[in-house]
NUDO-440897 format. One line per 10 residues: their letters; for each residue x, y, z of C-alpha. Coordinates in Angstrom, 1 decimal, decimal comma. Layout:
// NUDO-440897
A = X:Y:Z ~ ...
***
This chain:
// NUDO-440897
MKRTKQQIYL = 102,4:98,7:102,2 ~ 102,8:96,2:105,4 ~ 101,1:97,4:108,4 ~ 102,4:97,1:111,9 ~ 100,6:95,0:114,6 ~ 99,5:98,1:116,2 ~ 97,7:99,3:112,9 ~ 96,3:96,0:112,5 ~ 94,9:95,7:116,4 ~ 93,7:99,3:116,0
RMTEVFNHML = 91,7:98,7:113,1 ~ 90,3:95,2:114,3 ~ 89,4:96,8:117,4 ~ 87,5:99,4:115,5 ~ 85,6:97,3:113,6 ~ 84,8:94,9:116,2 ~ 83,1:97,8:118,1 ~ 81,3:99,2:115,2 ~ 80,0:95,8:115,0 ~ 78,8:95,5:118,8
AGGKVVVKDR = 77,1:98,8:118,0 ~ 75,1:97,6:115,1 ~ 76,9:99,7:112,5 ~ 77,0:99,1:109,1 ~ 79,9:99,2:106,5 ~ 80,1:100,3:102,8 ~ 82,1:98,2:100,4 ~ 82,5:97,9:96,7 ~ 81,6:93,9:96,0 ~ 84,3:91,8:94,6
YDGVVRESSI = 81,9:89,9:92,6 ~ 79,8:92,5:90,5 ~ 81,5:95,6:91,5 ~ 78,4:97,4:93,1 ~ 78,9:99,7:95,8 ~ 76,7:98,0:98,8 ~ 75,9:98,5:102,4 ~ 75,9:95,7:104,8 ~ 76,0:94,5:108,2 ~ 79,1:92,9:109,9
TAVYSDNTIT = 78,3:89,4:110,7 ~ 82,0:88,1:112,1 ~ 85,4:89,5:112,8 ~ 87,9:86,8:112,4 ~ 91,5:86,9:114,2 ~ 93,2:86,7:110,3 ~ 92,1:90,4:109,9 ~ 88,7:89,5:108,3 ~ 85,1:90,1:108,7 ~ 82,1:88,5:106,8
LCDTVSSDYS = 79,4:90,5:105,7 ~ 75,8:89,6:104,9 ~ 74,5:92,1:102,2 ~ 77,1:91,3:99,7 ~ 77,8:88,6:96,9 ~ 81,3:88,1:97,9 ~ 81,0:87,9:101,7 ~ 84,7:88,0:103,1 ~ 86,8:90,9:103,1 ~ 89,9:92,2:104,9
VFDVTLKPLK = 89,2:94,9:107,8 ~ 91,1:97,4:105,6 ~ 88,6:97,0:102,4 ~ 85,6:98,5:104,2 ~ 84,5:101,9:105,3 ~ 82,6:102,5:108,5 ~ 79,6:104,3:108,0 ~ 79,2:106,6:111,3 ~ 76,6:105,7:113,6 ~ 73,5:107,6:114,1
P = 73,0:109,7:117,5
***
């Protein structure tokens, strides 16, 4: 399914703000299939992010689940 520029913009903004707040994401690692919790290291303009605690480190912003921030 092709996403609109608006959908991409909203997701990129959501992920970036989550990273600034120190939030973590949950992702199924492509390399070994293990579900991991990881911190976001970088957000790139090609709609990808780099995660620090996974074997395969580059993921699409749509492949990760944002873990809710603790109050």
